N, C-alpha and C positions, 0 to 999 in steps of 0.2 A: 361628654362625658359628665353629670350632675354630682355634687357631690356638698354637703353641709358641711361647713367651716366656720370656724368662732371666730369672730372680727373685731379683734378690739382697737380703737383707733379715735386719739384726741383729734386727730382731722376731723372727723365724720361722726364726734361725738355714744361713739358706741362704747355700748359699758361690758364689761366681760362676759355674761350673762346673755348679747346678745347672738344671735344665732342667722345667719342669713346663707340661700344658697345660693350658689355662684355657678354658672355655667365656664368650664375651664377648654381652653381651645387647644386642641391636639395638636403637638407640634408640626409645622407643616414640614415638609423637606421643598428645598430649591430646585429648582429643575437644573441640569445641569446645562454647562453654558460651555462653550470650545475655550482654549487654553488661551494662557496669556502667549504674547511673544518670547521665545525663546532670546535670551544675550548672539550677539553675531558671533559668528562659527569662528572656527581657523582649520583651515584650509593648508595643507603640507605635501609635497609632490614628496612622493617616496621613491620612486625608480621610474625613468622613461616616462610613460603616460601615466603611472598610476598614481594615484590623489588619495593619500586621507582627511576625511573631514573630520571636527569635533564639535561638540557644543553641550552649552549645558540646557537640563531641564526648565521648562518657565518656572517663574514666580510659582502660578495659580494654574494649577490642572484643570479649571473651572468647574470642578464639584465630582469627576469622576477620575477613576484611570487615562491615561497616556495611551492610546493603544498602535500609535507609530507617529510617522513624523514625514513628513516631506518635502524635500529639497529641490530648488529649483536653482537651475546654473545658465549661465548667460558666456559668450566669448564675445572677446575683442575681435571686432573684422578692423585688419589691420588697412587694411583698403580705402574704406571709410573713417578709418579713424575713431569710431565708437564702438561701445559697448551694446549687446544686441537690447532692444528694447522688450520690458518687460512680458507684454502681450508675447512673444515669439519665445520664450526662456526653455527651457528643457526641464523636464521634472523627471523625480525616481522616488518611489514610495516603499520608506522604510520600516516593514512591519515590527512591532514591539517596542519594549520601554527604553529601547539601547540609544548611546548618546556619540557615536561614530558610524560611521560607510565609511569603507575604502571603492573607491569607482576605480574597476579594473576592466571595463571594458565600455565602457559608455564616452570617453574622451578624445580627441583626435591627437595625432604628435603635432607638438611647434605650436600649441593654442595658446591662449591667456583666456584664463579663468576665473570667473566671481560665483562664489555657495552663496544661497539662502535656505533658512531650515525654517518649518512649520509643525507643530504640534495637532498630533489630531486626539479625539477621547469622541465618545459615544454623541456628545452634541453638534460636531462638527469638525472643521478644519481651523485653526486660529490663525493670526496674523502674522503672514515674515518675517524674520528679523532684518536685519540689513545684511548688507553683503560682506563677506569677507575678504579682506586683503586680495588680489589676482595672486594666484601660481601659475609658473607657467610648466606645460608639460613638456616632453624633449621626444625624442628619437625612441618606441619603445614598442613593442608587439602587446595586443590585447588574449591577454588571458586565456581567453574563451572560444578564441576564433578555432 
């Protein structure tokens, strides 16, 4: 876009009557980026094998609305005395911009779990949060069996 501006500045030695054509840049919109990392989620055993996970939205949505979250969860192997490695974690996709999820049929009885959350927007998935503190499931039935 080209417009005529009156430019007056001692720095450039222009008089108030000097005119100069200046090309103004159209504002450019930065491409969207994946969202930043949510804070560490909080897991709470509700009853039996039900667990509710809550988290806060990331500080930066990446320039576009958050469309969902990915939750990864891992279990503790009592026999090996270690957590499942990150490459073998299970995941759940959560649509929408909610900040909680209740596990009702994904978890097993008498198992120790940890959970991490990543936000998703149209540019992709952000980094996973730190894992939550662990929670132990108890005896119970899946809601949807």
